[in-house]
C-alpha positions in Angstrom: -236.1 139.6 198.7 -233.0 139.8 196.4 -232.1 136.5 194.7 -229.3 134.4 196.4 -225.8 135.0 195.0 -224.2 131.7 194.1 -220.7 130.8 195.4 -219.9 127.2 194.5 -222.3 124.7 196.2 -223.5 127.2 198.8 -225.6 130.3 198.5 -225.2 133.7 200.2 -228.5 134.8 201.5 -230.0 131.3 201.7 -233.5 131.1 203.2 -234.0 129.3 206.6 -235.5 126.2 204.9 -232.4 125.9 202.7 -230.1 126.1 205.7 -232.1 123.6 207.6 -231.9 121.1 204.7 -228.1 121.7 204.5 -227.7 121.1 208.2 -229.8 117.9 208.0 -227.7 116.6 205.1 -224.5 117.4 207.0 -225.7 115.7 210.1 -226.7 112.6 208.1 -223.3 112.5 206.4 -221.6 112.9 209.8 -223.7 110.0 211.2 -222.6 107.7 208.4 -218.9 108.6 209.0 -219.4 108.0 212.8 -221.0 104.6 212.1 -218.2 103.5 209.8 -215.5 104.8 212.2 -217.2 102.9 215.1 -217.2 99.7 213.0 -213.6 100.1 212.2 -212.7 100.8 215.8 -214.4 97.6 216.9 -212.5 95.6 214.2 -209.2 97.1 215.3 -209.9 96.6 219.0 -209.8 100.4 219.7 -211.8 101.6 222.7 -210.9 105.3 222.9 -212.9 108.4 221.8 -213.5 108.9 218.1 -212.6 112.5 217.9 -209.9 114.2 215.8 -208.3 115.8 218.9 -208.3 112.6 220.9 -206.9 110.5 218.0 -204.1 113.0 217.3 -203.1 113.2 221.0 -203.0 109.4 221.2 -201.0 109.2 218.0 -198.4 111.5 219.5 -198.3 109.3 222.6 -197.7 106.1 220.8 -195.1 107.6 218.5 -192.8 107.3 221.5 -193.0 103.6 221.6 -191.7 100.7 219.4 -193.7 97.8 217.9 -196.7 98.5 220.1 -196.4 102.2 219.0 -196.5 101.2 215.3 -199.7 99.1 215.8 -201.4 101.7 218.0 -200.4 104.6 215.8 -201.5 102.7 212.7 -204.9 102.0 214.3 -205.4 105.7 215.0 -204.1 106.8 211.6 -206.7 104.5 210.0 -209.4 105.9 212.2 -208.2 109.5 211.7 -208.4 108.9 207.9 -211.9 107.6 208.3 -213.3 110.5 210.1 -211.5 113.4 208.5 -213.0 115.1 205.4 -211.7 114.1 202.0 -208.4 115.8 201.3 -207.5 116.7 204.8 -205.8 113.5 206.0 -202.5 114.1 204.2 -202.2 117.5 205.7 -203.0 116.3 209.2 -200.4 113.5 208.8 -197.8 116.0 207.8 -198.6 118.2 210.8 -198.1 115.1 213.0 -194.6 114.7 211.5 -195.2 111.6 209.4 -194.2 111.2 205.8 -197.0 109.7 203.6 -195.0 106.5 203.2 -194.4 106.0 206.9 -198.1 106.6 207.7 -199.2 104.1 205.1 -196.7 101.5 206.4 -198.1 101.9 210.0 -201.7 101.7 208.7 -200.8 98.5 206.7 -199.2 97.0 209.8 -202.2 97.7 212.0 -204.7 96.4 209.4 -202.7 93.2 208.7 -202.1 92.4 212.4 -205.8 92.7 213.1 -206.4 90.0 210.5 -203.4 87.7 210.9 -203.0 85.6 214.1 -199.4 84.7 213.0 -198.4 88.4 212.7 -200.0 89.3 216.0 -198.0 86.6 217.7 -194.7 87.7 216.1 -195.4 91.3 216.9 -195.1 90.5 220.6 -191.8 88.7 220.0 -189.6 90.8 217.7 -187.4 93.3 219.4 -187.4 96.3 217.0 -189.7 98.3 214.9 -187.6 97.7 211.7 -187.8 93.9 212.3 -191.6 94.1 212.7 -192.1 96.2 209.6 -190.1 93.6 207.7 -192.6 91.0 208.8 -195.6 93.1 207.6 -194.4 92.8 204.0 -194.7 89.0 203.9 -197.6 86.6 203.3 -199.2 84.7 206.2 -197.9 81.3 205.1 -194.3 82.6 205.3 -195.0 84.1 208.8 -196.5 80.7 209.9 -193.1 79.1 209.6 -191.5 81.8 211.7 -194.1 81.7 214.5 -193.0 78.1 215.3 -189.4 79.3 216.0 -188.3 80.0 219.6 -185.5 82.6 219.0 -187.4 85.3 217.1 -187.0 87.7 220.0 -183.2 87.4 219.7 -182.9 88.1 216.0 -181.7 91.4 214.5 -183.5 92.9 211.6 -180.9 91.5 209.1 -181.1 88.1 210.7 -184.9 88.1 210.6 -184.7 89.2 206.9 -182.5 86.1 206.3 -185.0 83.8 208.1 -187.9 85.3 206.1 -186.0 84.7 202.9 -185.4 81.1 203.9 -189.0 80.7 204.9 -190.1 82.0 201.5 -187.9 79.4 199.9 -189.3 76.7 202.1 -192.9 77.7 201.3 -192.0 77.8 197.6 -190.4 74.4 197.8 -193.3 72.9 199.6 -195.8 74.3 197.1 -193.7 72.9 194.2 -193.6 69.5 196.0 -197.3 69.5 196.5 -197.9 70.4 192.9 -195.7 67.6 191.7 -197.4 65.2 194.1 -200.8 66.3 192.8 -199.6 65.9 189.2 -198.4 62.4 189.9 -201.7 61.6 191.7 -203.7 62.9 188.7 -201.6 60.8 186.3 -202.1 57.7 188.5 -205.8 58.2 188.7 -206.1 58.5 184.9 -204.2 55.3 184.5 -206.5 53.6 187.0 -209.5 54.7 185.0 -208.3 53.2 181.8 -206.6 50.0 182.9 -205.4 48.0 185.8 -202.6 49.8 187.7 -199.0 48.7 187.0 -197.1 48.0 190.2 -193.8 49.8 190.0 -191.0 48.0 192.0 -189.9 49.8 195.2 -186.4 50.1 193.9 -187.7 52.2 191.0 -190.2 54.3 193.1 -187.3 55.4 195.3 -185.2 56.7 192.4 -186.7 60.2 192.2 -185.7 60.8 195.8 -182.1 59.7 195.0 -182.0 62.1 192.1 -183.4 65.0 194.2 -180.8 64.3 196.9 -178.0 64.4 194.3 -179.2 67.7 192.8 -179.5 69.3 196.2 -176.1 68.1 197.2 -174.6 69.7 194.2 -176.3 73.0 195.1 -175.1 72.9 198.7 -171.6 72.1 197.7 -171.5 74.9 195.2 -172.8 77.3 197.9 -170.2 76.2 200.5 -167.5 76.4 197.9 -168.6 79.9 197.0 -168.3 81.0 200.6 -164.9 79.4 200.9 -163.7 81.2 197.7 -165.2 84.5 199.1 -163.1 84.1 202.3 -159.9 83.6 200.3 -160.7 86.4 197.9 -161.5 88.8 200.8 -158.2 88.0 202.5 -156.2 88.4 199.3 -158.0 91.7 198.5 -157.1 93.1 202.0 -153.6 91.9 201.7 -153.2 93.7 198.4 -154.8 96.9 199.9 -152.3 96.9 202.7 -149.1 96.0 200.8 -149.8 98.4 197.9 -150.6 101.3 200.2 -148.2 104.3 200.2 -145.7 104.0 203.0 -146.3 100.3 203.6 -144.3 98.9 206.5 -144.3 95.1 206.7 -143.5 95.3 210.4 -146.4 97.5 211.3 -149.7 96.0 212.3 -152.6 96.4 209.8 -155.9 96.1 211.7 -159.1 95.7 209.7 -161.0 99.0 209.1 -164.6 99.0 210.3 -166.1 98.7 206.8 -163.9 95.7 205.9 -164.6 94.1 209.3 -168.4 94.5 208.7 -168.1 92.6 205.4 -166.0 89.9 207.1 -168.6 89.6 209.9 -171.4 89.3 207.3 -169.5 86.5 205.5 -168.9 84.8 208.9 -172.6 85.1 209.7 -173.6 83.4 206.5 -171.1 80.6 207.1 -172.3 80.1 210.6 -175.9 80.0 209.4 -175.0 77.2 206.9 -173.4 75.3 209.8 -176.5 75.8 211.9 -178.7 74.5 209.1 -176.4 71.5 208.6 -176.6 70.7 212.3 -180.3 71.0 212.4 -180.6 68.7 209.3 -178.3 66.2 210.9 -180.4 66.2 214.1 -183.7 65.8 212.3 -182.2 63.0 210.2 -180.9 61.2 213.2 -184.2 61.4 215.0 -186.1 59.9 212.0 -183.7 57.3 210.7 -180.9 56.8 213.2 -182.0 53.6 214.8 -183.1 52.0 211.5 -179.9 52.9 209.8 -177.8 51.6 212.6 -179.3 48.1 212.1 -179.2 48.4 208.3 -175.5 49.5 208.3 -174.6 46.4 210.3 -176.5 44.2 207.8 -175.0 46.0 204.7 -171.5 45.6 205.9 -172.0 41.8 205.8 -173.3 41.7 202.2 -171.4 41.8 198.9 -174.0 44.3 197.6 -172.7 46.9 200.1 -169.6 47.6 198.1 -171.6 48.1 194.9 -174.1 50.4 196.6 -171.3 52.5 198.1 -169.8 52.8 194.6 
């Protein structure tokens, strides 16, 4: 028999034993892929058939839906990637009409939702795919704050983005506060180890809170003042645009163009959000200190120290 002619890893004219070994190796590799795909399917909660044709058909079906479509499509893309030979997945994704970036975002959404209870809850509440994909990019501790709100289903993507930004700031502030508390606790413990603790008067222990309140008040006032200045500046800008336009008629109406109205609405939304936050803070404060302060206010009005404290 003539020797086999080599072409890459395979041989033309391979003997039956060689072919049997290759087939056995291929079956073994396929079995490993099937086991891994089955394990991933169980983790994702997928119960359909694990074949390329079935997964592609189901991906097309779920493309026509919204948030559920993203999750279900992402699951199937993950599984399709698992069972397709190396190098073929990108081509198959393109044939399905996905860009590589979109496919990866969908797969990230499915994988993260399977592991995050907070994201799974929010996925059932948000009203658009863009809002849901905005959630996917944030950490679980940020999402935990949002899952406690009762109006998530009524937020637009931009409103949700603002809530997420606020939640991130809250998480950061809480982390910094914990770090400071731990630092103070460590210092106090070290003092206790070396000597008897020094009792700091209550009036001194409360001073850090007073300083923090003053700092935050300054930040809030600056923010509100900036919005007020922006309102005046926007009005002046539009007035200049109208009066300096060619053919200006002071008697003719000058309605806001859509682009200018959108900017004004965005500014109004920011101002309304500040008002909502102030109202929520007032309500929370009243619940916690209202009764106590009502009594304290009556007492302070009768003491000479009240005037000094107010000053």
